[in-house]
Every structure is written in structure tokens, then in C-alpha cells.
VOZAKOL-151496 format. One record per residue (C-alpha): residue in one letter; x, y, z. Coordinates in steps of 0.5 Angstrom, whole numbers, padded with zeros to 4 digits, always signed. Layout:
aXYZ;...
# end
This chain:
m+0101+0039-0074;k+0098+0045-0072;v+0091+0046-0069;t+0087+0052-0070;r+0083+0055-0064;a+0076+0054-0068;i+0078+0046-0069;l+0080+0046-0061;i+0073+0049-0059;a+0069+0044-0063;v+0072+0038-0060;v+0071+0041-0053;l+0064+0043-0055;i+0063+0036-0058;c+0066+0032-0051;f+0062+0037-0047;a+0056+0035-0051;g+0057+0027-0050;l+0058+0028-0043;g+0052+0032-0042;v+0048+0026-0046;q+0052+0021-0041;a+0050+0025-0035;q+0043+0025-0037;t+0042+0018-0038;k+0044+0017-0031;l+0040+0022-0027;p+0037+0020-0021;l+0030+0017-0021;r+0028+0023-0016;n+0031+0028-0021;v+0027+0025-0027;i+0021+0025-0023;d+0021+0032-0022;t+0023+0034-0029;h+0017+0030-0033;v+0012+0033-0028;e+0015+0040-0028;a+0014+0039-0036;a+0007+0038-0035;w+0006+0044-0030;k+0009+0048-0036;k+0005+0045-0041;n-0002+0046-0038;n-0001+0053-0034;i+0000+0050-0027;t+0002+0053-0021;p+0005+0048-0016;a+0004+0049-0008;t+0010+0051-0005;a+0015+0046-0001;s+0012+0043+0005;s+0014+0045+0012;d+0018+0041+0016;a+0012+0039+0020;e+0008+0037+0015;f+0013+0033+0011;l+0015+0030+0018;r+0008+0028+0019;r+0007+0026+0012;v+0013+0021+0011;h+0012+0018+0019;l+0005+0016+0017;d+0007+0014+0009;l+0013+0009+0012;l+0011+0007+0019;g+0003+0008+0019;v+0004+0012+0025;i+0006+0019+0028;p+0013+0021+0030;t+0014+0020+0038;h+0015+0027+0041;d+0023+0026+0042;d+0023+0024+0034;a+0019+0030+0032;a+0022+0035+0036;a+0029+0033+0035;f+0027+0034+0027;l+0024+0040+0028;d+0030+0043+0032;d+0035+0040+0026;t+0038+0045+0022;a+0042+0040+0017;a+0040+0041+0009;d+0040+0033+0008;k+0036+0032+0015;r+0030+0030+0010;e+0033+0025+0006;k+0036+0022+0012;l+0029+0021+0016;i+0027+0018+0010;n+0033+0013+0010;r+0032+0012+0017;l+0025+0010+0017;l+0026+0006+0011;e+0030+0001+0016;h+0026+0002+0022;p+0022-0004+0025;r+0015-0002+0023;y+0017-0001+0016;g+0015-0008+0015;v+0009-0007+0019;h+0006-0001+0016;q+0007-0003+0009;s+0004-0011+0010;d-0002-0007+0012;v-0003-0003+0006;w-0001-0009+0001;d-0006-0014+0005;m-0012-0009+0004;v-0009-0009-0004;y-0009-0017-0004;f-0016-0018+0001;g-0020-0012+0003;r-0023-0011+0009;n-0028-0017+0008;p-0025-0022+0003;p-0029-0028+0001;g-0027-0035+0002;y-0028-0039+0009;g-0023-0037+0013;t-0019-0032+0010;d-0021-0027+0016;k-0016-0031+0020;r-0009-0030+0016;e-0004-0028+0021;g+0001-0033+0018;f+0000-0028+0010;q+0000-0022+0014;d+0007-0024+0018;w+0010-0027+0012;l+0008-0021+0008;r+0011-0016+0013;d+0018-0021+0013;q+0018-0020+0005;f+0019-0012+0007;q+0024-0012+0012;k+0028-0016+0008;n+0027-0012+0002;r+0026-0019-0002;p+0025-0016-0009;y+0017-0015-0011;n+0017-0020-0017;e+0020-0026-0012;w+0015-0025-0007;v+0009-0024-0012;k+0011-0030-0015;a+0011-0034-0008;i+0004-0032-0008;l+0002-0034-0014;q+0006-0041-0013;a+0002-0042-0007;d+0007-0047-0004;g+0007-0049+0003;n+0001-0048+0008;t-0003-0042+0010;v+0000-0041+0018;e+0007-0043+0017;d+0008-0041+0010;g+0003-0035+0009;a+0003-0034+0002;p-0002-0039+0000;m-0008-0036+0003;f-0009-0032-0003;f-0012-0037-0007;v-0016-0039-0001;q-0021-0033-0002;y-0022-0036-0009;k-0024-0044-0008;s-0027-0047-0013;r-0028-0040-0017;p-0022-0040-0022;e-0026-0034-0026;d-0026-0030-0020;a-0018-0031-0019;a-0017-0030-0026;e-0020-0023-0025;a-0016-0022-0018;i-0010-0023-0021;t-0010-0019-0027;q-0012-0013-0024;k-0008-0014-0018;f-0001-0017-0022;l-0002-0014-0029;g-0006-0008-0028;v-0012-0010-0033;q-0019-0011-0032;l-0022-0017-0035;q-0028-0018-0032;c-0033-0016-0038;a-0030-0021-0042;r-0032-0026-0038;c-0039-0026-0040;h-0038-0023-0048;d-0032-0021-0052;h-0030-0014-0049;p-0034-0008-0053;f-0028-0003-0052;k-0022-0007-0051;p-0018-0012-0055;w-0020-0018-0050;t-0025-0023-0052;q-0028-0029-0047;l-0023-0034-0050;d-0018-0030-0047;f-0021-0029-0041;y-0022-0036-0040;g-0015-0038-0043;v-0012-0034-0036;a-0018-0038-0032;a-0016-0044-0035;f-0009-0044-0030;m-0013-0044-0024;a-0018-0049-0026;r-0015-0055-0023;l-0013-0052-0016;r-0016-0055-0010;v-0016-0052-0003;v-0014-0057+0002;d-0015-0058+0010;v-0008-0060+0013;g-0009-0060+0020;t-0008-0055+0026;k-0002-0051+0026;n+0000-0047+0032;k-0007-0047+0034;v-0010-0045+0027;k-0013-0048+0022;a-0009-0049+0016;y-0010-0050+0009;a-0005-0051+0003;i-0006-0051-0005;g-0007-0057-0009;e-0006-0058-0016;m-0010-0064-0020;n-0007-0067-0026;t-0013-0066-0030;g-0019-0061-0031;d-0020-0055-0035;v-0025-0049-0034;l-0031-0050-0039;f-0033-0045-0044;t-0041-0044-0046;g-0041-0037-0050;p-0044-0031-0049;a-0048-0030-0043;s-0054-0028-0048;e-0053-0035-0051;q-0054-0039-0044;t-0059-0045-0044;p-0060-0049-0038;g-0056-0056-0038;k-0051-0053-0044;k-0045-0056-0043;g-0038-0052-0045;q-0032-0054-0049;p-0026-0054-0045;v-0021-0049-0045;k-0014-0050-0045;p-0009-0044-0041;k-0007-0039-0045;f-0002-0033-0044;l-0006-0026-0044;n-0005-0023-0051;g+0001-0029-0052;d+0001-0035-0054;a-0002-0042-0051;l+0001-0046-0045;t+0005-0052-0048;e+0004-0058-0043;p+0007-0065-0043;e+0002-0071-0044;l+0001-0075-0038;p+0003-0083-0038;k-0003-0087-0042;d-0004-0091-0035;f-0004-0084-0031;e-0010-0085-0026;e-0012-0079-0021;p-0015-0080-0015;r-0022-0075-0014;n-0019-0072-0008;f-0014-0070-0004;a-0013-0073+0003;s-0015-0068+0009;g-0010-0067+0014;k-0004-0068+0009;m+0000-0064+0005;p-0002-0065-0003;p+0003-0068-0008;k+0006-0064-0013;p+0003-0065-0020;k+0007-0068-0025;f+0006-0061-0029;s+0004-0055-0025;r+0000-0049-0029;k+0000-0044-0023;n+0007-0044-0023;e+0008-0043-0031;l+0003-0037-0030;a+0007-0035-0024;n+0013-0035-0028;w+0011-0031-0034;i+0007-0026-0030;t+0013-0024-0026;d+0018-0024-0032;a+0022-0018-0032;k+0020-0018-0040;n+0012-0019-0039;p+0009-0012-0042;y+0004-0011-0036;f+0008-0013-0029;a+0013-0008-0028;r+0008-0002-0031;a+0002-0005-0026;a+0007-0005-0020;a+0010+0002-0021;n+0003+0005-0023;r+0000+0002-0016;i+0006+0004-0012;w+0006+0011-0014;p-0001+0013-0012;q+0001+0010-0005;f+0005+0016-0004;l+0003+0021-0009;g-0005+0019-0008;k-0007+0018-0016;g-0004+0013-0021;v+0000+0015-0027;v-0005+0011-0030;n-0012+0012-0026;p-0015+0007-0024;i-0009+0004-0023;d-0012-0003-0025;n-0014-0001-0032;l-0008+0000-0036;g-0009+0000-0043;k-0010+0005-0050;e-0016+0007-0049;n-0014+0010-0042;p-0007+0013-0043;p-0003+0015-0037;s-0003+0023-0036;h+0005+0023-0035;p+0007+0017-0040;e+0015+0018-0040;l+0014+0018-0032;l+0010+0012-0033;d+0016+0009-0037;a+0021+0011-0033;l+0018+0009-0026;s+0017+0002-0029;a+0024+0001-0033;e+0028+0003-0027;f+0024-0001-0022;v+0026-0007-0027;a+0033-0004-0028;h+0034-0004-0020;n+0032-0012-0020;f+0025-0010-0017;d+0028-0007-0011;l+0022-0003-0007;k+0026+0000-0002;w+0030+0003-0008;l+0023+0005-0011;i+0020+0009-0005;r+0027+0012-0003;e+0027+0016-0010;i+0019+0018-0010;l+0020+0020-0003;n+0026+0024-0005;s+0023+0028-0010;k+0021+0035-0010;v+0014+0033-0012;y+0013+0029-0006;q+0015+0034-0001;l+0010+0039-0004;s+0005+0042+0001;s-0002+0039+0001;t-0005+0046+0001;g-0006+0049-0006;s-0011+0051-0011;s-0013+0044-0013;v-0015+0043-0005;d-0022+0040-0007;d-0019+0036-0011;a-0018+0029-0008;h-0013+0027-0014;p-0010+0033-0017;l-0009+0031-0024;w-0002+0034-0025;y+0001+0032-0017;e+0002+0040-0017;r+0000+0039-0009;g+0002+0034-0004;r-0003+0028-0002;y-0008+0029+0004;r-0011+0023+0006;p-0015+0021+0012;l-0011+0016+0017;s-0013+0008+0016;a-0017+0005+0022;e-0009+0002+0023;e-0006+0008+0023;l-0011+0012+0027;l-0011+0007+0033;e-0004+0006+0033;s-0003+0014+0033;w-0008+0015+0038;v-0004+0010+0043;l+0002+0015+0042;a-0001+0021+0042;a-0004+0019+0049;g+0002+0017+0051;y-0001+0010+0053;d+0005+0007+0049;r+0008+0009+0056;v+0003+0006+0060;l+0003-0001+0057;e+0011+0000+0058;v+0010+0002+0066;s+0005-0003+0067;n+0009-0009+0064;q+0002-0011+0061;q+0003-0010+0053;p-0002-0013+0049;k-0002-0020+0045;s-0003-0016+0039;r-0003-0009+0037;f-0010-0009+0036;q-0011-0012+0043;i-0011-0006+0047;r-0014-0006+0054;g-0020-0001+0053;i-0020-0001+0046;t-0024-0006+0042;w-0021-0006+0035;d-0028-0009+0032;y-0031-0002+0033;i-0025+0002+0030;r-0025-0002+0024;r-0033-0002+0024;f-0033+0006+0024;f-0026+0008+0021;g-0024+0002+0017;r-0027+0005+0010;p-0025+0012+0010;n-0026+0013+0003;d-0032+0012-0002;g-0028+0008-0007;v-0026+0013-0011;g-0021+0016-0006;n-0026+0021-0003;f-0027+0022+0004;q-0033+0019+0007;g-0033+0021+0014;g-0040+0021+0018;m-0044+0021+0024;h-0041+0014+0026;e-0034+0017+0026;h-0037+0023+0030;l-0040+0019+0035;y-0035+0015+0036;l-0030+0021+0037;n-0034+0024+0042;n-0036+0018+0046;g-0032+0012+0044;q-0026+0009+0048;v-0021+0015+0046;h-0022+0018+0052;t-0020+0011+0055;l-0013+0012+0053;i-0012+0020+0055;s-0015+0017+0062;s-0010+0013+0063;s-0005+0014+0069;s+0003+0012+0070;g+0006+0016+0064;g+0001+0018+0060;l+0001+0025+0056;k-0004+0027+0062;q+0000+0025+0068;v+0007+0028+0065;l+0003+0035+0063;t+0000+0035+0070;d+0007+0033+0074;s+0011+0038+0070;k+0014+0044+0073;d+0014+0048+0067;s+0010+0054+0065;w+0004+0052+0061;e+0006+0055+0055;v+0012+0050+0055;r+0007+0044+0057;v+0002+0047+0051;e+0008+0046+0046;r+0009+0039+0049;m+0002+0037+0048;y+0003+0040+0041;v+0009+0037+0039;q+0007+0029+0041;v+0000+0030+0038;l+0001+0034+0032;s+0008+0033+0031;r+0008+0041+0030;r+0009+0047+0035;p+0003+0051+0036;t+0002+0058+0033;k+0003+0064+0038;q-0005+0064+0038;e-0006+0057+0039;s-0001+0057+0045;e-0005+0063+0048;r-0012+0061+0047;f-0010+0054+0051;v-0006+0057+0056;a-0012+0061+0057;h-0017+0055+0058;l-0012+0051+0063;i-0010+0056+0068;a-0017+0057+0069;p-0019+0055+0077;d-0024+0050+0075;d-0024+0043+0074;p-0016+0043+0072;d-0016+0036+0070;g-0023+0036+0066;r-0019+0042+0062;l-0013+0039+0061;h-0017+0032+0059;d-0021+0037+0054;a-0015+0040+0051;i-0012+0033+0049;w-0018+0030+0047;a-0019+0036+0043;l-0012+0036+0039;m-0013+0028+0038;t-0020+0029+0035;c-0019+0034+0031;s-0019+0034+0023;e-0012+0036+0023;f-0011+0029+0026;r-0016+0025+0023;f-0011+0026+0016;n-0004+0026+0015;h-0002+0033+0015;
# end
């Protein structure tokens, strides 16, 4: 049978069209991110920033993944590297770095507890922080460790996870607010007192969630590793009481028991207790509480972390995205709903769908976000006055957290080398000789005003001028100041080393000339060098992530 040229061309075109569709569905998420964001730029006539410089990217990605600036040697090696794929290689290397789990646990500890969490004993939560660090280091799927937090097995010292519920001791309503916000991206607090005026949530919806926690008790199970330990016990009976709208409250009014109900779903089906069942009034102190015959909290944990849950994956993706891009696709991040639509709907759909498809692999999702062109934009641009640019047209700039600031100061001053030479490693990351962590936390622990705007004030200024940062610079036995003093290199070379170690970039010609002129003056050379290092360690460029 003779095949005409026209038919043959048509068949080939159809085949290529099919291949095009198939390729489109297999685009890496990093490319999908760029496609959706670039489409929004075009639609809204947005001119994005240019790509970030190597130095800008280097500092940003180190702080985002490890919570500390790069070492001098790492920075110099990256800046000198001419390989086309050096950024991707750096991201891969940092994701496997031991500090990755340390920093991510700092970030997520703030999500779950904040600087000043409620509840007795929650300030001593090293067990939770160690446990959380281990989840990141092992790259345990996000849904699995969230389920562990909500199931709360074991004790707070040796197992860590139960500490989340300790802060809501005897307050199931507070726990319901926190759980729906942090894990589902839903704000239910208005429905606590009355049916929500702008959303579909009713008071019974709120108390239906709170009922899952109504039977929880915080139990003192003794001392573990010299730290007070707690466990979460669960009774077999007891319900949260609903007393109606706040406007109808009267003294002594008794409420009606409310049974657990999944948010926007069905009521929980519970098995009947034996007729002769008698429950003790309290759990015995010093002993692990017995398991309940049926666990409401475990049912809630299973439902929340189910891949089919309509809220969980979207809330997770929307919370992870702004950690690196500055603003949620839905903003605020804990207020998902039809009345607060996403800025980039298709982007949020892709992030959440791919997160589920890759079994809630956090490293995979973070790797894709960081390899996107959007993440690697410069932080300069037309919207530099906006802390949260709506269309992601420039890179995120942010102040360093208290943890990031202290540990970056240590590295910039070369104090890590001082500790190594003196063999006096601190017992913890924040027990550094000459540094009072409480001061750092007090002055730098809340750099934002709650909506992302920097709020540094006089307290920061006074500390930077008169605080203990001078202690780090003045140290001998291997610190940056001694290295520069002992060096036989020209002052141009020494100034370059100082810039690379402190700011992760090389100085401009003008900067080099000014610093050299300052440092070669004959009067007080030690003081001049101290001031030069101090000026870089306390400048606004160091205070921020670029």
C-alpha cells in the first residue's frame, strides 16, 4: 500500500505532539515553578530582577539551608569555581550537610512553639529539638513525623514529640486552634465563640475538632537524663462541653458534650466501652500512662496526615515555600480558603500535588525550589521596599535570626578556630564563653513585626556597638584578627580575606582602597584592625541574608 507524503507528515506531527504532551507532564518541578511565576510576570507587566550574583546566591543558600554563612575556604572555592552546574552541586552538598538538620529544626521549632511558648516546662524542650533534628537529618517523610507529633507516644525527653501537646495542657480548645493552623492552614479561632461570619466554619465545627483532645492529660513520668519528663495520657471517657455562642453565656451554664468530628467531614465513629468499665480519676505520677482502649488523637493524626486530606499537603507546601521565597502562595500562610485565594493557583496545585507524589519528601521539594530561577533571582529590583513582593519578582531578603546571627558571628570572627585550638568546645551551640545567649535572644530574637517587616531598633544598635561581639573579635589563638595580624601578605590580600570570611564576597576596588588606607595608618594598628572587622560584622549587609 502506497503511503502519501502528506499522510506521513501528518503521522509524524501527531507523534511529536504526543511526545510534547508527555514531556510537559514530566517537567521537573523547578521548571514548573518558573513557568507559573513567569506567566504571572507577563500577565501583570512585571519586570523581574536579574539573576543573583554568585556571592549573593552563596550567602543566601547557606543561610537558608544551614543557618550560618559559609567558611572562608568554602566561599573562596565557590567564587572561583567556573563550572556551569556549581549552584546545583552546592545545593546538593548542603542538603547532606550535618548542619542541615540543625537549622531546619530551629526553623520548625519556632513554627510549633515560638520564642515564648505556653505551658510549664516547654522552655526546656531539647528532647523535642533533638528529635526534630533527627527527622530532618534522616529525611523522614513530612507526613510521618507530623503524625508522630500528633500521636505523641513516649516521653518528652527521650522521644521528644509529646512536647507539642504539653504546651496545651488541659486546653483542648487552644490545641484545636494550633493544630488546624499549623497542619491544615485553617484559622478556626473565630468559630470558638460564634459561627464564623466570613467562612463556613461553625462553633460545632470548632468544638468537634477540640473534642479529639478533650481526653488528653499531661503526666509527669519522672526525671530522664536529669530533665523533667512528661508523657501524654489519654482517658477513655470525657468530652468537651459546648455552651453556645459567647453572647448567650450565663454564669453556671452547663454545656452539652460534643463528639469528635473531622473538619468539613464525618463524625468519628467510636466503639462502645464495656458496660462494667471503670476508669481511674487520674494517671499515676512517675509512671507511663496506659494506652486507651480507643485513641481519639491517633484517629485525628491519621486523618490529618492522610495524602487524601484536602488541606494537609496544600498547607505544607504553602508553609515550606515562603521559608525560601518570603511569602506564601496563600498569604497569610495559615489562612487557606476560598475567601483568600492564592496569588498563583496553578503553582500551589503543582507544589502540593508533587509533594504528595514524592511521598512528602522534604529534601526533594526544597531541592526543586532552590534550583528554580525564581529562587536564584537577585534581591534587588523595583519592589525592594516591599518585604513580600506579590509576584516573586526578586529574591527574598530577610534579617538573620538570633541563632543565625550568633553562629555566623562566630564563624566570621574565626572564633570557631579559637575554640578548636583551645580545646574548649561549648556544651551547646549557645554556651559560648563570653557570649550571653539570653541577650542575643532578647535583642535579636524577634527581628520582624509579625507580618515580615524588619523592626530593628535602639536595642540592636546599642548591642552591636557595645555588646559581646567585641569579645569574639578580640580573641586570640587563631581568630581572624590574629590571622590577619600575623599574615605576611599585602594588605590588599588581607582585606580580601576579611571580606570573603565575613561577607562571603570579594571587596570592590573602592572598598579595598579605603580599608587598606585605614589599616596601614601607623597609629593604633591593633585597634584599627579590630574596628575594621567589627564594621563588617555589624553592618546591615551582614545583618541580612545578602
